[in-house]
C-alpha positions as a printed NumPy array, in Angstrom:
array([[-70.19 , 151.432,   1.686],
       [-68.066, 148.906,   0.01 ],
       [-68.764, 147.568,  -3.368],
       [-67.73 , 144.11 ,  -4.446],
       [-67.133, 142.906,  -7.985],
       [-69.916, 140.898,  -9.592],
       [-68.694, 137.296,  -9.518],
       [-71.027, 136.371, -12.4  ],
       [-69.013, 138.832, -14.739],
       [-66.336, 136.948, -16.716],
       [-63.075, 137.87 , -18.154],
       [-63.388, 139.41 , -21.64 ],
       [-60.762, 136.861, -22.932],
       [-60.854, 133.045, -22.589],
       [-57.573, 131.002, -21.872],
       [-55.952, 127.966, -23.671],
       [-54.615, 126.031, -20.589],
       [-52.753, 122.794, -20.502],
       [-53.831, 119.868, -18.382],
       [-50.805, 118.871, -15.973],
       [-52.695, 116.909, -13.313],
       [-56.052, 115.425, -12.294],
       [-58.061, 114.942,  -9.182],
       [-60.66 , 112.223,  -8.579],
       [-64.213, 113.236,  -7.868],
       [-66.478, 112.546,  -4.918],
       [-70.113, 111.465,  -4.726],
       [-71.427, 110.807,  -8.239],
       [-68.077, 111.133,  -9.575],
       [-66.378, 109.177,  -7.188],
       [-63.34 , 107.336,  -8.797],
       [-63.485, 109.365, -12.024],
       [-60.948, 112.153, -12.424],
       [-63.359, 115.165, -12.458],
       [-61.164, 118.237, -11.823],
       [-57.972, 119.16 , -13.643],
       [-54.925, 121.056, -12.716],
       [-54.296, 123.523, -15.441],
       [-51.176, 125.398, -16.442],
       [-50.02 , 128.479, -18.635],
       [-46.87 , 128.017, -20.751],
       [-43.711, 130.052, -20.009],
       [-41.869, 130.104, -23.298],
       [-38.791, 131.676, -21.977],
       [-38.153, 128.715, -19.543],
       [-40.006, 126.183, -21.566],
       [-42.219, 125.303, -18.45 ],
       [-45.763, 124.941, -17.523],
       [-47.018, 126.993, -14.534],
       [-50.27 , 126.2  , -12.855],
       [-53.031, 128.662, -12.808],
       [-56.202, 126.826, -11.673],
       [-58.049, 123.639, -10.934],
       [-61.068, 123.311, -13.175],
       [-63.899, 120.994, -12.405],
       [-67.081, 122.799, -13.884],
       [-68.418, 123.374, -17.215],
       [-68.285, 119.596, -18.363],
       [-71.177, 117.591, -19.617],
       [-71.049, 113.837, -18.603],
       [-70.035, 113.227, -22.306],
       [-67.328, 115.844, -22.132],
       [-66.008, 114.659, -18.856],
       [-65.736, 111.134, -20.265],
       [-63.882, 112.559, -23.339],
       [-61.459, 114.743, -21.307],
       [-60.501, 111.483, -19.506],
       [-60.07 , 109.63 , -22.716],
       [-57.801, 112.569, -23.935],
       [-55.464, 112.512, -21.05 ],
       [-55.277, 108.841, -20.631],
       [-52.311, 108.259, -22.728],
       [-50.394, 111.047, -20.934],
       [-50.869, 109.996, -17.312],
       [-47.661, 109.687, -15.431],
       [-46.573, 108.724, -11.923],
       [-44.158, 111.715, -11.249],
       [-44.529, 115.428, -11.898],
       [-43.326, 116.041, -15.311],
       [-39.822, 118.115, -15.394],
       [-41.485, 120.859, -17.4  ],
       [-44.321, 121.432, -14.825],
       [-43.989, 123.931, -11.904],
       [-46.512, 123.181,  -9.277],
       [-47.18 , 123.659,  -5.525],
       [-50.211, 121.512,  -5.737],
       [-50.083, 117.722,  -5.776],
       [-52.964, 116.183,  -7.835],
       [-53.973, 112.518,  -7.583],
       [-52.16 , 111.988, -10.803],
       [-49.878, 114.031, -13.164],
       [-50.445, 114.457, -16.733],
       [-47.77 , 115.078, -19.519],
       [-48.321, 118.798, -20.804],
       [-49.805, 117.805, -24.13 ],
       [-53.577, 118.539, -23.949],
       [-55.059, 122.1  , -24.303],
       [-58.623, 123.117, -23.155],
       [-60.257, 126.569, -23.408],
       [-61.363, 127.921, -19.939],
       [-63.027, 131.072, -18.746],
       [-63.196, 132.519, -15.313],
       [-64.854, 135.43 , -13.436],
       [-61.38 , 137.123, -12.825],
       [-57.665, 136.612, -12.163],
       [-56.716, 136.808,  -8.424],
       [-53.57 , 136.513,  -6.394],
       [-52.87 , 132.96 ,  -5.112],
       [-50.44 , 131.514,  -2.622],
       [-50.697, 128.015,  -4.244],
       [-50.404, 128.655,  -8.071],
       [-47.014, 129.164,  -9.752],
       [-48.232, 131.311, -12.639],
       [-46.441, 134.672, -12.185],
       [-45.035, 133.571,  -8.88 ],
       [-43.094, 136.526,  -7.081],
       [-43.895, 138.727, -10.049],
       [-46.885, 140.815,  -8.797],
       [-46.456, 140.098,  -5.085],
       [-43.908, 138.102,  -3.121],
       [-44.792, 134.484,  -2.469],
       [-47.862, 134.803,  -4.506],
       [-48.805, 133.851,  -8.037],
       [-51.886, 134.303, -10.138],
       [-54.978, 132.035, -10.26 ],
       [-58.222, 132.025, -12.228],
       [-61.312, 132.47 ,  -9.906],
       [-64.378, 130.37 , -10.682],
       [-62.625, 128.798, -13.879],
       [-65.185, 126.848, -16.03 ],
       [-64.452, 124.537, -19.012],
       [-65.434, 125.849, -22.45 ],
       [-64.243, 123.328, -25.02 ],
       [-61.445, 121.101, -26.016],
       [-58.562, 122.753, -28.225],
       [-57.261, 119.553, -30.087],
       [-55.905, 122.103, -32.788],
       [-53.407, 123.346, -30.405],
       [-50.188, 122.236, -29.103],
       [-49.247, 122.711, -25.33 ],
       [-46.711, 125.335, -26.471],
       [-49.325, 127.309, -28.226],
       [-51.324, 127.828, -24.877],
       [-51.787, 131.078, -23.162],
       [-48.636, 132.474, -21.822],
       [-47.622, 133.471, -18.455],
       [-47.038, 137.016, -19.73 ],
       [-50.421, 136.915, -21.293],
       [-52.183, 136.329, -17.942],
       [-49.968, 138.893, -16.344],
       [-51.153, 141.387, -18.842],
       [-54.931, 140.317, -18.371],
       [-54.512, 140.873, -14.549],
       [-53.114, 144.106, -15.172],
       [-55.941, 145.171, -17.408],
       [-58.407, 143.833, -14.95 ],
       [-57.064, 145.678, -12.005],
       [-57.032, 148.884, -14.06 ],
       [-60.717, 148.488, -15.113],
       [-61.795, 148.01 , -11.568],
       [-59.744, 150.951, -10.23 ]])
């Protein structure tokens, strides 16, 4: 018998992540940016590396406010300090921090956090990420670091073993 992780369980820690891109919604949210490309900070290289795309956890009011927060930071090209394999509908200068939770941290071929660190041609990503709150008290450089995510991943793997 193979046991699978309970995906309703969440990480014990939340992450403070930086918005670096946005994607337009569909259906009821058509034409409105409703999911966001999020990144961790790598202070050694002074860059932001993607770790998830989050579009859940927002109330309608929070989603409207989220778009207001990023409005002034919208740019046409990928910011020089952002490392991403994904291309959002539009890029966002790495200035805005949000608190995010998730079920777990997994290996990912499309996110640049810890790319080639744990496994070749693979980074780390949050599985089932969910918005918790805005962190207007934090600068982008105060966000969760790549090293912290690697440590969280290692602790999580150790706990499952």
